[in-house]
N, C-alpha and C positions, 0 to 999 in steps of 0.2 A: 219387358220386351217380348219374353216368351209368350205371355198371355196375349199380346197383340198379334203375334204371328199365328198362334192357334186360332184366334178369331178369324183371321184372314183365310186360313185353310178351311175352317168349317164353313165360312161364307161361300167360298169357292165351290165346295162340295154341294151345298144347297142349290146354288145357281145351276150347276151341271145337272143335278138330279131333276130340277124343275124343267130344264130344257129338254132332257131326254123323255120326261113324262109327257110333255106337251105335244110332241109329234115324233113320228118314226124318223122323219128326216130333220136333222138339225142344221143350223147355219154352218157349224164347223165341219160338216161333211163335205162342203163345197171346196173345190180347189181351183184357184185361178191360175192361168198360165204365167201371168206377170202381175205383180202387185206394186203400186206406186201411190202412197198415201202421205199427205202432209196436213198437219193440224197445228194451229197456234192460237193461244187464248190468253186473255188478261182479265183479272178481276181487281176491282178497286173499291175500297170502302174507307170513308173518313168521317169523323164527327168533330165539330167545333161547337163548344158551348161556353159562354161567358155570362155568369150570373152577376149582375151589377151589385148585388148585396154581399158578395164575397170577394176577397182580395185575389187578384190574378185570374187567369183563365182556368175554368174548371176542367174542361176536356178539350184537348187539341191533339188528336191521335188518329191513326188509321193504319192500313196495310195495303200492299200491292202484291198480287200473285201473278206469276207468269209461267206458262208451259209451252213447250215446242216439241214437235214430234214429226220426224220424217222417216218413212220406211219404204225401201225398194227391195224387191225380191224377184229374181228371174231364174231360169234354169241353171245358169252358170255362176252368177254373182249376185250379191245383195249388199246393202248397206243400211245403216240406221243411225240417226242423230236424235238424241233425246236430251231434254233439259227441263228443269223445274226450279223455280225460285220463289221465295217470299221475303218481302222487306217490310219491317215495321217502322212506322213513322211517328215521331213526336215533334210538335211544332214544325211540321213539314220537313223534318230532318231525319234521315235514316238512323235508327238506333239499334237495329238488329236485323239479321238476315240469315237465310238458310237456302243454299243453292246446290244443285247437283247437275252434272251433265256427262254425257258419254257419246262417243262416236265409234262405230265399228264397221269395218269392211270385211265381207265374207266371200270366200271363193270355194264353191262346192267341188268336192274331189271326185264324186261318182254320180252317175245318173240313177242308180238303183236306190240309194238312200241319201238323206239330207245330212251327210257328213261334210264339214267344211273346215278350212283353215281360216283364221281370222287375225286381224291386226287392228289396233285402235287406241283410243285414249279414254281416260276416265278421270273426272275431277269433282271436287266438292269444296264448299266454302261455308263457313259459319263464323261467328265472332271468335277471334283468336285462333282460328283453324283454317288452313288453306292447303289443299293437296292436289297433286296432278301426277298421273301415271301413264306411261305408254305400255301397251300389252300386246302379246301375240300368243297363239296357241291353237287348240283344236276344239271344235264344237259340234253339236248335233241338233237339228231342228229346222223348221221352216215356218214362215208366216204366209197367210193368204188373205187377199181381199175378198170378203164374203158378201160385199154389198149387192152384187147381182142377185144372189139367192134371197137376201133380205128384202129386196125390191119385189121379187117374185111372191114372197109371202104377203107383202103389203098389197100387191095387186089382187091376190086371192081374197084377202080380208075385205078390201073395198068393194070388190065385185059381189061378194056375199051380202054386204050391207045394202048394196043397190038392188039385190035380187036378180042380178044379171046371170048368175050361175046357181044351180039348185043345191050344190054340195061342194065340199072341199075337193080340190084337185088331187089326183094321184101324185105320189112322190116323183115319178119319172117325168110327169108333165111339168111340175114345179122346177125340176132340174133342167128340163129343156128350155123353159122360159128364162131361167137364170143364164143359161149358156148363150141365148140370143142377146140378152142385155149385156153380158160380158164381152160380146163381139160388136159393141155399138160403133166403134171406130171404123168397122168394115162397111157400114151402111152409109149411103149417100144422103139419105133423108131419114128423119125420125118416123115418117109415115111408113116407110118400107120396113123398119124394125117393128113397129106396132102391128103391121099386117102379119108378120111371121108369128108374133105372140098371139094374135087373134086366131090364126090357123091352129096353133097348138092347143089353145084353150077350147075352141069350138069343137075340135076333133075329139077331145076327151069328155066334155060336158054335154055334148049334143044340144048346146044352146047357141042362139045367135046373138052376138054382142051388138047392141045398138050404138048410136052415135055418142050417147052419154057415157056408156061403158068404155068405149074406145078412147074418149077424151080423158077419162080417169086413168086408163093404162098409160097414156102419154104423159100425164101429169106426174105419175109416180116415177116413170123412167127418167124424166127431166129434173126431178126434185133433187136439190143439193143439201149438203149439211148433214147427211145421215150415213156417212161411211162407216162400215163395220169391218173388223178383222178378227181372225182366229189364228192360233198357232202357239208355238213355244220354242225356246232355244236354250240349251245349256252350253256354257263355255268354260274352259279351264286352260290355264297356261302360265306363263311367267311374264313379269313386267319389271319396269324400272321407275323409281320415284324421281320424277323431274323436280317435284316439290314435295318434301316430306310433311305430312299433316301434323306431326308432333313437333316439328321444328328441329328434328335430329338429322343425322347423316342420311344421305340418299342411299337406298338399298335396292338390291334385287328383291322382288317379291313374288310370291305365289298369288295368282289372281283367279277368282271364280265369279261367275255371274249367271243369273237365270232370268229369263224374260217370258212372260205369258200374256196372251190376249184371248178372251172368251166373249162370245155374244150368245147368250141363251135364247134371245129373241130379237126381232128387228128393232125393238125399243131399248135394248140394253147393251152396255159395253163395259167390260172389266179389263183393266190393264194393270199388270204387276211387274216390277223390276227390282231385283236384289243383286247387290254386288258385295263381295267379301275378298279382302286381300291383306297381305302382311308378309314380312320377311320370313325366313325359314323357321324362326321361333314364333310361329304364327299365333299360338295361343296366348303368348305374353304381349305381343304387339300386333295390332290389326286395325282394320277399318271396315265398318259395315255401313252400307247405305241401302235404304228401302224406299221405293216410291209405289204407291197404289192409288188408282183412281177408278171410280164407278159412276156411271151415268145411266139414268132411267127416265125415259119419257113416258109417263103413265097416262097421259092424255094429250090432246092437241094443244091444250093451254097449260099443262103442268109438267114439271120435270124435277128430278132430284139429282144433285151432283155432290159427290163426296171424294175427298182426297186425304191422303196420309203420307207424310214424309218423315223419315228417321235417318239421323246420322249419329254413328257411334264410333269414336276414335279412342283407342287405348294405346298409350305409350308404355314402354317397358317399365315394369316395376311400380306402376301407379294405377289408380282406379280409372275406369273408362269415363270419358266425357260424352254425354248423350244429349242431343238436341232433337226435338220433335215438333211437328206442326200438323194440325188436322183441321179440316173445314167441312161444313155441310151447308148446302144451299138448297132450299125448297121453294119452288115457285108454283102457285096454284091460283085458280079462279074460284073465288068464293062469292056467290051471289052477285056476279057482275063486277066484282072488285079484283084487280090484279094484286096479289099479295106475295111478297118475297120475304122469306125467313132465312137468315144467314147466321151460322154459328162458327166461330173460329177459335181454335185452341192452340196455344204454344207453350212449350216447356223447354227452356234452355238449360245447359249444364249449370248445376249449382242452384237452380230454382227449387224451392220447397214443394211446389205443386204446379198445377196447370193454370195459365192465365186464360180467362174466358172472355170472349167478346161476342155479344148477341145483338143483332139488329133486326127490326121488322119494319117493312115499308108497305104501303098500300096506295092504290090509285083507282078511281072509278069515275065514270060519267054519271052525273046527277040528272042531266036532261038529255 
């Protein structure tokens, strides 16, 4: 587990270094007055193979993956609801699962710093283990929807490719464009919003945007499915076990969690969540949960998505039971063929090693 956590920390450092080196202005420099983001996804893979020359069905198994994420943050209050789960199937019957979920409500105590009081729930489930806690305490940190600045960078990139502007825009102009996009609800029409972006760009670049360039700006502003966020939050407090994950007595617990979101570029998103709790003898009895996800759109037709989930439950006086799951999906365009490579790994408590599932699919037009 320590090796995995170090890899996550090193990877985060590389992403942050790359983002800072790429431009003086980074996505995480942007602050939105209000953030409201929701994302839900499902992945499904299944294989059935019956060789007539062998007894029984040779392969009849698959898996389902689900994620849900809602984030709201304003000047005074915020809340988040996150969940992730994976179910293994054999003969279309669930044979194993790994699930985590948490909900938190935050009330910010001051205007000068992001100090908040929080209350919420945290739960986890795996074969033979089910836990649920209610929590309350103090935390520090905020999250921000940086999509407007990501769109400003995309506008700059596409205008450069069109030759509509001679060079990259100054940081203050990119920020001004992002602020216009962030106030989209205040505009009666998209044409009025595009006109303000046009004025900001033309004033800085001394170029005249033609109809094609303005249509490109409008398309980027209206584009969906590319929401980005940045920020972090640390929480600590006390909780109560509604359901003890070890099957023992319900206890008061110490509870800590950390959440982080980083976007090094408009094409990337890294999300990490870790939660640790246990009774006052926390080193002998505790529960650790980690979720991490990374997405990268490296071209218009290609993307990479990676996830990692860990659950570690330690009962008093016994060794910890650890369940892990990881997946990597790569989609790419190879010579006109749409190719998808997916690798899934699982390791449940008691397993001698990792179970590996690899699938490759391709489709192309021949005529």
